[in-house]
Structures are given as structure tokens and as C-alpha cells.
VOPAGU-2260 file (C-alpha; in pm, 1 decimal, decimal comma):
REM VOPAGU-2260
SITE   aa  ch    i         X         Y         Z
SITE  MET   A    0    6635,9    8924,5   13311,9
SITE  ASN   A    1    6698,5    9280,8   13431,4
SITE  LYS   A    2    6384,9    9483,8   13358,1
SITE  LEU   A    3    6593,1    9799,8   13348,0
SITE  LEU   A    4    6757,4    9673,0   13030,0
SITE  ASN   A    5    6422,2    9601,9   12861,7
SITE  LYS   A    6    6223,0    9847,5   12655,1
SITE  TYR   A    7    5962,4   10044,1   12848,0
SITE  THR   A    8    5633,5    9977,1   12669,4
SITE  SER   A    9    5384,4   10146,5   12901,5
SITE  ILE   A   10    5421,4   10488,6   13061,9
SITE  ALA   A   11    5205,0   10664,4   13319,0
SITE  LEU   A   12    5202,7   11045,2   13312,5
SITE  VAL   A   13    5100,9   11150,4   13662,2
SITE  LYS   A   14    4942,3   11471,1   13785,8
SITE  GLU   A   15    5138,7   11681,8   14034,0
SITE  ILE   A   16    4974,0   11678,6   14377,3
SITE  GLU   A   17    5082,2   11771,1   14728,1
SITE  SER   A   18    5420,6   11622,7   14813,7
SITE  PRO   A   19    5718,0   11713,4   15036,2
SITE  GLU   A   20    5842,1   11969,9   14779,3
SITE  ASN   A   21    5493,2   12074,2   14670,4
SITE  PRO   A   22    5293,9   12182,3   14977,1
SITE  SER   A   23    4927,4   12256,6   14901,2
SITE  GLY   A   24    4980,5   12117,9   14551,3
SITE  LEU   A   25    5060,7   12460,4   14403,4
SITE  GLU   A   26    5298,7   12308,7   14146,9
SITE  LYS   A   27    5077,8   12276,5   13838,4
SITE  ARG   A   28    5330,7   12180,5   13572,0
SITE  VAL   A   29    5314,9   11847,4   13393,0
SITE  ALA   A   30    5614,3   11643,4   13279,2
SITE  LEU   A   31    5493,5   11588,5   12919,8
SITE  VAL   A   32    5282,0   11810,4   12694,0
SITE  PRO   A   33    5030,8   11658,2   12445,5
SITE  ASN   A   34    5257,0   11694,4   12138,8
SITE  ASP   A   35    5533,5   11500,4   12312,0
SITE  VAL   A   36    5288,5   11234,6   12429,6
SITE  LYS   A   37    5194,3   11189,3   12061,8
SITE  THR   A   38    5562,8   11138,6   11979,7
SITE  LEU   A   39    5576,2   10851,7   12231,3
SITE  VAL   A   40    5252,6   10699,5   12103,6
SITE  ASP   A   41    5379,7   10714,6   11744,8
SITE  TYR   A   42    5691,6   10534,9   11868,3
SITE  GLY   A   43    5472,2   10247,1   11982,9
SITE  ILE   A   44    5447,1   10327,6   12354,1
SITE  LYS   A   45    5119,4   10305,9   12545,5
SITE  VAL   A   46    5087,3   10631,9   12735,0
SITE  TYR   A   47    4839,3   10658,9   13021,1
SITE  VAL   A   48    4763,2   11011,1   13141,6
SITE  GLU   A   49    4595,5   11098,4   13470,1
SITE  TYR   A   50    4286,5   11315,1   13430,5
SITE  ASP   A   51    4360,3   11688,9   13470,2
SITE  ALA   A   52    4736,2   11627,3   13463,5
SITE  GLY   A   53    4799,4   11929,1   13241,0
SITE  THR   A   54    4505,1   12158,8   13304,9
SITE  GLY   A   55    4703,2   12371,4   13551,8
SITE  VAL   A   56    4927,5   12492,7   13268,9
SITE  GLY   A   57    4666,6   12504,0   12994,0
SITE  PHE   A   58    4677,0   12151,8   12845,4
SITE  GLU   A   59    4330,2   11993,9   12850,1
SITE  ASP   A   60    4245,8   11623,8   12871,4
SITE  GLU   A   61    4101,1   11635,1   12520,8
SITE  GLU   A   62    4441,7   11735,8   12383,7
SITE  TYR   A   63    4599,2   11428,3   12541,9
SITE  ILE   A   64    4320,4   11206,4   12408,3
SITE  ASN   A   65    4375,0   11349,5   12058,6
SITE  SER   A   66    4744,7   11269,5   12099,6
SITE  GLY   A   67    4662,7   10902,3   12151,7
SITE  ALA   A   68    4682,3   10886,8   12531,1
SITE  ILE   A   69    4465,1   10665,1   12748,9
SITE  MET   A   70    4312,7   10864,5   13033,6
SITE  GLN   A   71    4297,4   10716,3   13383,6
SITE  GLU   A   72    4187,5   10813,4   13732,3
SITE  ALA   A   73    4435,8   10864,3   14014,9
SITE  ASN   A   74    4364,2   10525,2   14173,6
SITE  ASP   A   75    4455,3   10340,3   13851,3
SITE  ILE   A   76    4738,6   10546,4   13707,3
SITE  TYR   A   77    5023,5   10374,5   13897,4
SITE  LYS   A   78    4913,4   10015,9   13835,2
SITE  ASN   A   79    5076,3    9784,2   13579,9
SITE  LYS   A   80    5307,4   10043,9   13426,6
SITE  ASP   A   81    5671,6    9996,7   13328,7
SITE  MET   A   82    5756,8   10361,5   13387,9
SITE  ILE   A   83    5594,0   10641,9   13585,8
SITE  ILE   A   84    5681,5   10993,2   13475,6
SITE  LYS   A   85    5612,8   11297,4   13684,0
SITE  PHE   A   86    5780,9   11631,1   13724,0
SITE  LYS   A   87    5853,0   11654,5   14095,2
SITE  GLY   A   88    5910,3   11375,0   14342,4
SITE  PRO   A   89    5613,4   11160,0   14447,2
SITE  SER   A   90    5378,0   11209,5   14736,8
SITE  LEU   A   91    5449,8   10968,5   15021,0
SITE  GLU   A   92    5106,5   10807,7   14984,8
SITE  SER   A   93    5153,4   10732,2   14614,7
SITE  ILE   A   94    5462,4   10518,3   14679,0
SITE  ASN   A   95    5235,2   10245,5   14815,7
SITE  ASP   A   96    5046,5   10245,8   14482,7
SITE  MET   A   97    5357,3   10177,3   14271,6
SITE  ASP   A   98    5432,8    9824,9   14154,5
SITE  GLU   A   99    5748,0    9659,7   14279,4
SITE  ASN   A  100    6029,9    9685,7   14021,8
SITE  CYS   A  101    5862,8    9963,6   13821,6
SITE  THR   A  102    6069,1   10268,9   13726,7
SITE  LEU   A  103    5991,4   10617,9   13853,7
SITE  PHE   A  104    6136,1   10896,5   13635,1
SITE  CYS   A  105    6118,7   11233,3   13813,4
SITE  MET   A  106    6311,6   11510,7   13986,9
SITE  ALA   A  107    6402,0   11288,5   14281,6
SITE  HIS   A  108    6618,5   11515,2   14504,0
SITE  PHE   A  109    6723,3   11226,7   14728,5
SITE  HIS   A  110    6965,7   11440,4   14934,7
SITE  SER   A  111    6690,2   11682,1   15030,5
SITE  PHE   A  112    6428,1   11417,6   15111,9
SITE  PRO   A  113    6613,2   11116,5   15258,1
SITE  ALA   A  114    6305,6   10971,9   15432,3
SITE  ARG   A  115    6120,1   10949,4   15099,4
SITE  ALA   A  116    6426,9   10797,9   14937,0
SITE  LYS   A  117    6423,6   10522,2   15200,7
SITE  MET   A  118    6052,0   10457,9   15137,5
SITE  LEU   A  119    6115,6   10415,9   14763,8
SITE  GLU   A  120    6405,4   10181,0   14833,2
SITE  ASP   A  121    6193,7    9972,8   15071,1
SITE  ALA   A  122    5916,7    9958,2   14808,0
SITE  LYS   A  123    6174,4    9835,4   14550,1
SITE  VAL   A  124    6096,2   10115,9   14307,4
SITE  ASN   A  125    6372,3   10191,9   14058,4
SITE  VAL   A  126    6423,3   10569,7   14052,0
SITE  ILE   A  127    6590,5   10761,7   13771,1
SITE  ALA   A  128    6651,1   11119,5   13883,7
SITE  MET   A  129    6600,6   11370,3   13601,7
SITE  GLU   A  130    6825,1   11622,9   13772,1
SITE  GLU   A  131    7116,8   11376,0   13774,5
SITE  ILE   A  132    7129,1   11307,2   13398,5
SITE  LEU   A  133    7426,1   11486,1   13244,2
SITE  GLU   A  134    7557,8   11540,0   12893,7
SITE  SER   A  135    7810,8   11273,5   12806,3
SITE  PRO   A  136    8039,1   11393,7   12667,7
SITE  LYS   A  137    8003,9   11766,1   12733,2
SITE  ALA   A  138    7881,2   11959,9   12430,1
SITE  GLN   A  139    8123,1   12216,0   12280,9
SITE  ASP   A  140    7951,1   12515,1   12123,1
SITE  ASN   A  141    8162,1   12739,6   11898,9
SITE  GLU   A  142    7996,2   13059,1   12024,1
SITE  ILE   A  143    8072,0   12964,7   12384,6
SITE  ILE   A  144    8430,6   12873,2   12297,1
SITE  LEU   A  145    8463,0   13206,4   12114,3
SITE  GLY   A  146    8347,8   13399,6   12420,5
SITE  ARG   A  147    8595,7   13219,5   12643,4
SITE  LEU   A  148    8891,0   13257,7   12407,2
SITE  ALA   A  149    8819,5   13626,4   12348,4
SITE  MET   A  150    8826,9   13695,6   12721,9
SITE  LYS   A  151    9141,8   13485,2   12755,4
SITE  LYS   A  152    9305,5   13705,0   12492,1
SITE  ALA   A  153    9182,1   14024,8   12659,6
SITE  LEU   A  154    9322,8   13921,0   12998,0
SITE  SER   A  155    9650,2   13767,0   12880,8
SITE  SER   A  156    9871,6   14074,1   12931,4
SITE  PHE   A  157    9724,3   14139,3   13278,8
SITE  ILE   A  158    9783,3   13778,4   13379,6
SITE  ASP   A  159   10140,2   13779,2   13244,2
SITE  SER   A  160   10222,6   14099,0   13433,6
SITE  GLY   A  161   10054,0   13987,1   13754,2
SITE  GLU   A  162    9812,9   14281,6   13738,8
SITE  ILE   A  163    9504,3   14059,5   13713,2
SITE  LYS   A  164    9464,9   14080,8   14091,0
SITE  ASN   A  165    9409,7   14457,0   14062,2
SITE  LEU   A  166    9202,3   14454,2   13744,7
SITE  LYS   A  167    8839,8   14564,3   13732,9
SITE  VAL   A  168    8664,8   14397,4   13439,1
SITE  PHE   A  169    8352,5   14552,8   13288,4
SITE  ILE   A  170    8140,0   14368,6   13030,2
SITE  ILE   A  171    7924,0   14608,7   12827,4
SITE  GLY   A  172    7609,6   14445,8   12692,9
SITE  ARG   A  173    7485,5   14090,2   12713,1
SITE  ASN   A  174    7448,7   13799,7   12469,9
SITE  ASN   A  175    7536,5   13429,3   12485,0
SITE  ARG   A  176    7900,0   13468,1   12392,6
SITE  LEU   A  177    7945,8   13759,6   12630,8
SITE  ALA   A  178    7794,8   13534,6   12899,0
SITE  ALA   A  179    8073,3   13285,4   12822,7
SITE  SER   A  180    8325,3   13570,4   12848,5
SITE  ILE   A  181    8191,4   13654,5   13193,9
SITE  ARG   A  182    8254,4   13299,2   13310,1
SITE  ARG   A  183    8608,7   13297,3   13177,4
SITE  ALA   A  184    8681,6   13632,3   13344,7
SITE  GLY   A  185    8539,4   13507,4   13673,1
SITE  ASN   A  186    8759,6   13200,1   13660,5
SITE  ARG   A  187    9068,0   13421,4   13624,6
SITE  ALA   A  188    8990,1   13599,2   13954,7
SITE  PRO   A  189    9022,1   13970,4   13871,4
SITE  TYR   A  190    8973,5   14223,1   14150,3
SITE  SER   A  191    8613,3   14274,2   14037,7
SITE  LEU   A  192    8377,5   14179,8   13755,5
SITE  SER   A  193    8070,1   14374,7   13646,9
SITE  LEU   A  194    7806,7   14362,1   13374,0
SITE  LEU   A  195    7707,8   14707,7   13248,7
SITE  SER   A  196    7390,7   14814,2   13070,9
SITE  LYS   A  197    7440,1   14896,5   12702,8
SITE  ASP   A  198    7267,9   15228,1   12781,5
SITE  ILE   A  199    7529,6   15339,7   13031,3
SITE  LYS   A  200    7706,5   15669,9   12962,3
SITE  PHE   A  201    8074,4   15752,9   12993,9
SITE  ASN   A  202    8019,7   15991,1   13285,3
SITE  GLU   A  203    7842,4   15711,1   13475,7
SITE  LEU   A  204    8143,9   15478,9   13472,8
SITE  SER   A  205    8292,8   15412,1   13813,2
SITE  GLU   A  206    8645,6   15335,9   13692,6
SITE  ILE   A  207    8844,0   15498,1   13410,5
SITE  GLY   A  208    9199,6   15419,1   13517,3
SITE  LYS   A  209    9463,9   15177,0   13391,7
SITE  ASN   A  210    9328,4   14903,1   13620,1
SITE  ALA   A  211    9000,2   14883,0   13427,4
SITE  LEU   A  212    8922,0   14671,1   13121,6
SITE  TYR   A  213    8610,3   14734,1   12913,0
SITE  PHE   A  214    8499,7   14436,4   12704,7
SITE  TYR   A  215    8220,1   14446,6   12445,8
SITE  ASP   A  216    8086,0   14290,2   12124,3
SITE  SER   A  217    8050,7   14548,4   11846,7
SITE  SER   A  218    7841,4   14309,3   11634,0
SITE  ASP   A  219    7567,5   14336,0   11896,0
SITE  PHE   A  220    7611,1   14688,1   12031,6
SITE  ASN   A  221    7438,4   15006,7   11921,8
SITE  ASP   A  222    7660,4   15276,7   12069,0
SITE  LYS   A  223    7395,8   15546,8   12085,4
SITE  ASN   A  224    7570,7   15719,8   12377,6
SITE  ASN   A  225    7911,2   15722,1   12203,5
SITE  LEU   A  226    8051,5   15523,2   12494,4
SITE  ILE   A  227    8307,1   15331,6   12289,1
SITE  SER   A  228    8441,0   15643,3   12118,8
SITE  GLU   A  229    8478,7   15809,3   12460,3
SITE  LEU   A  230    8664,6   15505,8   12594,3
SITE  LYS   A  231    8896,6   15513,5   12293,4
SITE  LYS   A  232    8947,5   15888,7   12326,4
SITE  ASN   A  233    9065,4   15837,0   12684,7
SITE  ASN   A  234    9303,0   15554,8   12586,7
SITE  LEU   A  235    9138,9   15307,5   12823,8
SITE  ASN   A  236    9182,4   14932,2   12805,1
SITE  LEU   A  237    8921,3   14823,0   12551,6
SITE  PHE   A  238    8858,7   14485,4   12386,0
SITE  ASP   A  239    8610,2   14410,2   12107,5
SITE  LEU   A  240    8502,7   14045,3   12089,0
SITE  SER   A  241    8376,9   14093,6   11733,1
SITE  GLU   A  242    8712,6   14228,6   11614,1
SITE  TYR   A  243    8884,9   13928,1   11769,8
SITE  GLU   A  244    8637,3   13701,7   11591,4
SITE  LYS   A  245    8727,6   13855,2   11254,7
SITE  THR   A  246    9104,6   13844,3   11294,9
SITE  GLN   A  247    9204,2   13547,7   11510,7
SITE  ALA   A  248    8915,1   13339,2   11640,9
SITE  GLU   A  249    8897,4   13076,4   11365,2
SITE  VAL   A  250    9255,6   12963,5   11421,4
SITE  ASP   A  251    9224,0   12977,8   11800,5
SITE  ILE   A  252    8899,7   12776,6   11808,0
SITE  LYS   A  253    9051,6   12508,6   11585,1
SITE  GLU   A  254    9355,6   12484,3   11810,5
SITE  TYR   A  255    9136,7   12481,4   12122,8
SITE  LYS   A  256    8932,4   12187,8   11995,2
SITE  SER   A  257    9246,0   11994,5   11903,8
SITE  THR   A  258    9389,8   12032,5   12253,7
SITE  HIS   A  259    9070,7   12030,7   12464,0
SITE  LYS   A  260    8877,3   11711,6   12414,4
SITE  PRO   A  261    8519,3   11725,8   12549,0
SITE  LEU   A  262    8488,2   11642,3   12917,2
SITE  GLU   A  263    8339,2   11304,6   13002,1
SITE  LEU   A  264    8037,0   11468,0   13165,0
SITE  GLY   A  265    7877,6   11805,4   13099,1
SITE  LEU   A  266    7567,4   11998,5   13201,2
SITE  ARG   A  267    7228,9   11871,4   13310,4
SITE  ARG   A  268    7023,4   11729,5   13024,9
SITE  ILE   A  269    6686,4   11811,7   13181,3
SITE  GLN   A  270    6691,3   12160,5   13325,0
SITE  CYS   A  271    6556,4   12512,5   13313,7
SITE  LEU   A  272    6849,4   12670,5   13490,5
SITE  GLU   A  273    6844,4   12996,9   13296,5
SITE  ILE   A  274    6466,8   13030,3   13342,0
SITE  THR   A  275    6519,2   12960,6   13714,2
SITE  GLY   A  276    6763,0   13250,3   13733,6
SITE  MET   A  277    6535,1   13481,2   13536,7
SITE  ALA   A  278    6234,6   13404,4   13755,8
SITE  GLY   A  279    6433,8   13454,0   14075,9
SITE  ALA   A  280    6575,6   13787,3   13961,4
SITE  ARG   A  281    6231,9   13906,6   13852,4
SITE  TYR   A  282    6088,8   13823,5   14194,2
SITE  GLY   A  283    6383,1   13986,4   14368,7
SITE  LEU   A  284    6325,4   14314,2   14183,6
SITE  LYS   A  285    5955,3   14293,7   14268,2
SITE  LEU   A  286    6032,1   14255,2   14640,1
SITE  LEU   A  287    6292,0   14532,5   14626,7
SITE  LYS   A  288    6042,8   14769,6   14467,2
SITE  GLU   A  289    5794,1   14690,7   14744,2
SITE  ASN   A  290    6055,1   14729,0   15019,3
SITE  LYS   A  291    6228,9   15043,1   14893,0
SITE  LYS   A  292    5961,3   15244,7   14719,1
SITE  ASP   A  293    6183,5   15550,9   14670,1
SITE  LEU   A  294    6470,6   15358,2   14515,5
SITE  ASN   A  295    6535,9   15391,0   14142,5
SITE  LEU   A  296    6573,0   15021,2   14057,8
SITE  LYS   A  297    6806,7   15091,2   13766,0
SITE  GLU   A  298    7049,5   15254,7   14010,5
SITE  ALA   A  299    7020,7   14980,2   14275,5
SITE  LYS   A  300    7333,2   14807,1   14401,0
SITE  VAL   A  301    7280,3   14455,1   14271,1
SITE  VAL   A  302    7516,0   14166,3   14342,8
SITE  VAL   A  303    7508,2   13820,9   14181,7
SITE  LEU   A  304    7702,0   13540,8   14348,8
SITE  GLY   A  305    7839,4   13300,2   14088,8
SITE  TYR   A  306    7836,2   13300,6   13709,3
SITE  GLY   A  307    7704,7   12955,2   13613,8
SITE  ASN   A  308    7384,6   12883,6   13421,5
SITE  VAL   A  309    7144,5   12983,7   13700,3
SITE  ALA   A  310    7335,3   13301,5   13781,2
SITE  SER   A  311    7361,7   13378,4   13408,9
SITE  GLY   A  312    6982,5   13363,1   13381,6
SITE  ALA   A  313    6955,1   13608,0   13670,5
SITE  MET   A  314    7198,5   13844,2   13498,0
SITE  LEU   A  315    6993,6   13826,3   13177,9
SITE  GLU   A  316    6674,6   13928,6   13359,2
SITE  LEU   A  317    6849,3   14206,1   13553,4
SITE  TYR   A  318    7007,7   14331,2   13232,5
SITE  ASN   A  319    6676,4   14321,0   13044,2
SITE  GLN   A  320    6512,0   14521,6   13322,7
SITE  GLY   A  321    6768,8   14797,3   13282,3
SITE  ILE   A  322    6991,1   14756,2   13587,9
SITE  LYS   A  323    7289,8   14977,8   13505,9
SITE  LYS   A  324    7556,5   14777,2   13686,9
SITE  ILE   A  325    7548,0   14416,0   13800,6
SITE  ASN   A  326    7831,9   14319,1   14033,8
SITE  ILE   A  327    7936,3   13956,4   13980,8
SITE  LEU   A  328    8121,6   13772,8   14257,6
SITE  GLY   A  329    8328,7   13460,5   14198,8
SITE  ARG   A  330    8533,6   13250,6   14439,2
SITE  ARG   A  331    8784,4   13526,4   14505,5
SITE  GLN   A  332    8517,7   13781,8   14601,3
SITE  THR   A  333    8302,4   13538,0   14802,9
SITE  ASN   A  334    8595,9   13438,4   15020,8
SITE  ALA   A  335    8503,1   13492,3   15384,6
SITE  ALA   A  336    8794,7   13732,0   15434,4
SITE  VAL   A  337    8682,8   13980,1   15167,4
SITE  ILE   A  338    8315,2   13931,3   15082,0
SITE  GLU   A  339    8203,3   14211,1   15313,7
SITE  GLU   A  340    8376,3   14464,2   15088,6
SITE  TYR   A  341    8175,6   14351,8   14785,4
SITE  ILE   A  342    7830,8   14319,7   14944,6
SITE  LYS   A  343    7838,0   14632,0   15163,2
SITE  ASP   A  344    7508,9   14824,4   15135,2
SITE  ALA   A  345    7377,6   14597,4   14859,8
SITE  ASP   A  346    7009,5   14641,9   14778,2
SITE  LEU   A  347    6966,5   14303,5   14609,7
SITE  ILE   A  348    7183,9   13992,2   14633,6
SITE  ILE   A  349    7107,6   13693,3   14413,1
SITE  ASN   A  350    7288,2   13370,2   14492,5
SITE  GLY   A  351    7366,4   13126,8   14213,6
SITE  ALA   A  352    7682,5   12986,8   14373,6
SITE  GLU   A  353    7700,3   12627,9   14494,2
SITE  LEU   A  354    7912,1   12477,0   14770,0
SITE  PRO   A  355    8058,3   12123,8   14768,1
SITE  SER   A  356    7827,4   11879,7   14945,1
SITE  GLU   A  357    8089,8   11793,8   15208,5
SITE  ILE   A  358    8098,2   12150,0   15347,0
SITE  ARG   A  359    7730,2   12234,3   15317,6
SITE  GLY   A  360    7597,2   12325,6   15659,8
SITE  LYS   A  361    7950,2   12394,7   15784,3
SITE  VAL   A  362    8043,6   12688,2   15562,6
SITE  TYR   A  363    7818,8   12967,2   15432,0
SITE  ILE   A  364    7885,8   13224,2   15162,8
SITE  LEU   A  365    7633,7   13471,0   15303,8
SITE  THR   A  366    7592,5   13452,8   15680,9
SITE  ASN   A  367    7330,6   13589,3   15916,3
SITE  GLU   A  368    7596,6   13834,4   16037,5
SITE  HIS   A  369    7628,5   13967,3   15683,6
SITE  LEU   A  370    7253,0   14027,7   15670,4
SITE  LYS   A  371    7264,3   14207,4   16001,6
SITE  TYR   A  372    7570,2   14427,2   15959,5
SITE  ASN   A  373    7657,5   14458,4   15588,7
SITE  LEU   A  374    7328,8   14494,3   15403,0
SITE  SER   A  375    7104,9   14797,2   15414,4
SITE  ALA   A  376    6766,3   14767,4   15584,1
SITE  LYS   A  377    6489,7   14620,2   15367,6
SITE  SER   A  378    6737,6   14476,2   15120,7
SITE  VAL   A  379    6649,2   14151,9   14942,2
SITE  VAL   A  380    6834,5   13820,9   14915,7
SITE  ILE   A  381    6726,3   13569,8   14652,3
SITE  ASP   A  382    6872,2   13220,3   14685,3
SITE  LEU   A  383    6852,9   13031,1   14355,4
SITE  VAL   A  384    7037,5   12728,7   14495,7
SITE  GLY   A  385    6828,2   12653,0   14801,4
SITE  GLY   A  386    6854,4   12344,1   15014,1
SITE  SER   A  387    6713,2   12169,6   15317,6
SITE  GLN   A  388    6819,0   12091,0   15672,1
SITE  THR   A  389    6999,7   11781,4   15542,7
SITE  ASN   A  390    7150,8   11963,3   15241,5
SITE  ARG   A  391    7200,3   12321,5   15355,3
SITE  SER   A  392    7200,0   12625,4   15131,0
SITE  PRO   A  393    7509,2   12850,3   15098,0
SITE  ILE   A  394    7286,4   13120,3   15254,4
SITE  GLU   A  395    7283,9   13061,9   15630,7
SITE  ALA   A  396    6937,1   13210,3   15681,7
SITE  VAL   A  397    6784,1   12946,7   15451,4
SITE  LEU   A  398    6712,4   12642,6   15666,7
SITE  ASP   A  399    6473,9   12502,6   15405,5
SITE  CYS   A  400    6351,9   12616,6   15067,5
SITE  THR   A  401    6046,7   12838,9   15067,8
SITE  PHE   A  402    5732,5   12751,4   14873,4
SITE  LEU   A  403    5455,8   12938,6   14696,2
SITE  THR   A  404    5248,1   12904,5   15013,0
SITE  ASP   A  405    5495,4   13136,5   15189,9
SITE  PRO   A  406    5760,1   13245,7   14938,0
SITE  HIS   A  407    5973,5   13477,1   15151,2
SITE  PHE   A  408    6061,8   13564,1   15509,8
SITE  VAL   A  409    6246,1   13840,2   15695,1
SITE  LYS   A  410    6575,6   13782,6   15875,0
SITE  ASN   A  411    6768,3   14069,0   16039,9
SITE  ASN   A  412    6552,0   14322,6   15853,6
SITE  VAL   A  413    6639,0   14162,4   15517,6
SITE  THR   A  414    6380,8   13988,6   15297,7
SITE  VAL   A  415    6495,6   13639,2   15195,0
SITE  SER   A  416    6343,2   13402,1   14941,0
SITE  ALA   A  417    6466,8   13055,2   14836,1
SITE  LEU   A  418    6175,0   12922,0   14636,5
SITE  TRP   A  419    6157,2   12553,3   14546,4
SITE  GLY   A  420    6079,0   12573,5   14175,9
SITE  TRP   A  421    6145,3   12933,5   14075,3
SITE  PRO   A  422    5986,0   12898,8   13726,5
SITE  MET   A  423    5649,9   12856,2   13901,3
SITE  LEU   A  424    5658,6   13233,8   13939,5
SITE  GLY   A  425    5512,0   13337,8   13606,1
SITE  MET   A  426    5700,0   13091,5   13383,2
SITE  MET   A  427    5509,3   12769,8   13440,6
SITE  LYS   A  428    5398,7   12702,5   13083,2
SITE  GLU   A  429    5728,5   12805,6   12920,9
SITE  SER   A  430    5928,2   12581,3   13152,8
SITE  THR   A  431    5675,8   12296,8   13112,7
SITE  ILE   A  432    5724,9   12295,5   12735,3
SITE  ARG   A  433    6103,0   12306,9   12770,0
SITE  TYR   A  434    6119,0   12028,5   13028,9
SITE  SER   A  435    5886,5   11811,0   12821,2
SITE  SER   A  436    6101,4   11844,7   12508,0
SITE  GLN   A  437    6413,9   11756,3   12706,4
SITE  ILE   A  438    6247,2   11451,4   12863,7
SITE  ILE   A  439    6144,1   11327,6   12519,4
SITE  ASP   A  440    6498,0   11382,1   12394,7
SITE  VAL   A  441    6638,0   11165,2   12676,1
SITE  LEU   A  442    6370,9   10898,5   12622,2
SITE  LEU   A  443    6392,7   10867,6   12244,7
SITE  MET   A  444    6701,6   11041,5   12109,2
SITE  LYS   A  445    7055,4   11054,9   12248,5
SITE  GLU   A  446    7023,6   10842,4   12563,6
SITE  LYS   A  447    6733,3   10627,8   12430,7
SITE  LEU   A  448    6613,4   10561,9   12783,7
SITE  ILE   A  449    6293,5   10410,2   12642,0
SITE  GLU   A  450    6504,5   10113,4   12523,7
SITE  GLY   A  451    6621,6   10046,2   12880,4
SITE  LEU   A  452    6899,4   10181,4   13098,3
SITE  ASN   A  453    7212,1   10159,6   12883,8
SITE  ALA   A  454    7507,2   10089,4   13111,5
SITE  LYS   A  455    7741,0   10243,0   12852,5
SITE  GLU   A  456    7569,9   10582,4   12875,6
SITE  LEU   A  457    7757,7   10731,7   13170,8
SITE  GLY   A  458    7551,4   11049,6   13190,2
SITE  LEU   A  459    7236,5   10841,0   13231,8
SITE  LYS   A  460    7374,7   10553,9   13437,5
SITE  ARG   A  461    7462,1   10786,6   13724,3
SITE  ALA   A  462    7098,9   10899,2   13744,8
SITE  LEU   A  463    6978,1   10561,0   13874,9
SITE  VAL   A  464    6961,2   10673,8   14238,4
SITE  CYS   A  465    6749,1   10384,1   14364,4
SITE  GLY   A  466    6778,2   10025,8   14241,0
SITE  PRO   A  467    6824,3    9826,5   14032,7
SITE  PHE   A  468    6544,0    9599,9   14142,6
SITE  ASN   A  469    6424,5    9308,6   13926,8
């Protein structure tokens, strides 16, 4: 009988130690917190926890014991377990300690570490990659749909007239539905797209002509600088998401749902993408402050590549830290023929844009030539996507991810960082708690992984990157 279809009755929670993606063992997070271990124990699962597994992020052994866990030493933790759970991929040495046919549940990153993947295959260890589990079907949130439809409405006349190619879109303020509006605007390829601080004043605006659209949400905007009244007084293109919500959104959302069935697969189920973006942006501002001591950070030229979940997290942090204008580049602006115009003299560039796997290492969004000739000296580039020599980053200077042991380097007088595990920078405990809750949700709730790998659950099935072995 296929063990992968049987219920997992014993789980080992393993401590993070030095591994290919964790040099010097500086990753201290643990895959499950004590409260979530208790949930598994109450479900009837035997949970074995390695001593000191959670101490690096403030969870003591006693808390795990009180949650019903059985504590074990490192040399016993892998033996006779149905499932081994850890946060990052395993150390090479620990693979020899795993039982044949057991299941390893972790962030596997097989494309970045092919030699380790081969070792796991040779050892006949079933591997379920946390990063490969997707929603199935994709969740549809009304607030997100609202943000998209509002921007669609705001852009409709510019698209119909063909003027979208000349349009400069400015989002004033930031919340979740405005973040969805940003994505929709980016997908429609305007000339430019920017996120403005809610504190910006009318005389600080860079564009007040007919080719500018200002988009905001009055339900979440305290207009203390009378910006909106000034925009109205000057008869500029202005769109209020909240007004659209009151007058038309209910009908439009209903129609949207009737004609747009959820996609078969959605976003990652186990992820801290927004926290990743926030941590990367925070570190980028820290480096920029060190590099350009006389620069007023709020006035810095900041560019974000992409507008997905990771990039959205970066925008949130930049916005919260008071950056007045965040320039957001989509596919149109990152095209090799025009990107130089948008990144010229940038102080900080944050990359959240991916490239298809088949062109990684052949095409780069940001090249070494860009660093040398288009960015100002001592500028900072933060790569939130990262990669390795077998799975190259969209940033040419990044041959491999950087680690906490040496988090950044200098290339062509530009500081570059592509940290493996951005939330390790000041957000270890917050991200630990979030990851743990998501892992429990996959184990016990929607996917019910604890009951065995359900072949009908497409979003989970695809995550079996090694095996099945019986």
C-alpha cells in the first residue's frame, strides 16, 4: 500500500542547523510553534520535537513539553517517523539519518540545490515542498475584486481612446484594495505608475496635465493638505474608489464573479511574501541611509520592479516609512529598450519581478551595465527574488543569494543585497508564527495533508517534488 496515502501518525519537528541555504546556522526559526504542536497532539498525532528547536525565536523546550510533545536529541529525531517537518531544506548530513520512504515536509527549493535533490531521491525520501503548495482553486476576495474593478473603471476611457500609453497613474495612499488597484493598473501598461504618500502636497506633484490620473480611496484618506480639493479645483483626472464602491461596485462584483470562475490554482499556501518585501525594503532604506548620509530618505528616488505580493510588501514598508513617491515598474517599463529611462539616477531599486524559468540566466531585468551607467554612486539594489547559479536571479549581479553571514556586496559602486530569507532581518518571530499557522492549516484543514497525499487536491499534489517511494 502507498504510504503517502496513509495517515501520518508520527511527526518530527527538527531544529534548523547549517545547511546549503543556512550557512553558519543563522536561521533560527522553527516550523511549528508550541500552540500548533498542541493542535496536532490533540488531533491524535505523536509529535517529537528536537531539543532547542524553537529557542532561537523565543519558544522554550518547556513550552513544547506542556503542549504534549516528546523531546528528542538530534541523533534520534529522524528515526522511525512518518513525517519530518522543518522550515528550510535539510543539511546534507541529515539525509543519511532519514528512514527510507519517510516524508520530508520543508521549503525544498529543488531548482536552487539540485545536488541535494539528487541525494534525497537516492535516499528514497518523499519530499513535499512547502513553497510549491498552491491554493486550489484560487481564493476570490471581494476587497481585492473591488480594487481591480475600480481601477478598470478609472482607466476605461483612456484605454478606449488609446491614451493609456501616455497616461501617468498616481495612487494616493495605501491599503489592501488600493494594492489591488495598483496591480490592475500595472497590467494595463500605462506610461508610468506611482504610489504617492498621503502626506504629499499639491505643489509637490510632478504631473498636473491631462495625461495624469490621480486615484484614491476617500474612506481611508485624511486630506489634511487639501490635496483632493486642489486636484478638483484644477479639473484634473481624479477617481475615488470609495465613491465607485457606493454607486456601482455591488453590481460589478456580482457580474465579475458570474463571468470569472476562480482559477484552478492560486497563490502559495505557505508563504510570508508580504513580510519578505517589508523586510527587504527596510534593509534597503537602512543601507541607503548609511551610503548617502546627506540624502533625505523621504525625497529619495525609489523604484520597485513588479507589483506582486513580494513587491506589494516592499511598497507597504516604503509607504509606512514616509517615502513621498514610489515608482512602480511593470513589464512595459522593465523592457530592455526603455528601462534605462525609468531607473536613471535611482537611489534605491527593489526587485520583486520574476522571470520565466526558461529564460533565467539568459535575460536580466537589471544588468551590470545598468548598475554602472544608470544608477548614481552608492545607490542600493535589493533583490527580493534571488536565485542561484542554476536558477539565476533577474538581477545580473546576483550570482547566488546572499546570507546573514555576508548580506550585501558592492558591484560597480552600487550596494546589492539578495538575502536568502529576508524575514530573518528583524521579523523572525512574526514570520515563524505565520508560517506555523499556515503549515497547520495545510496539515489539518483544507488540504488535510495529515490524512495522506490526496491525489484529488491539485494544489498539494504538485508539491510532491521527490517520490513517491513506498
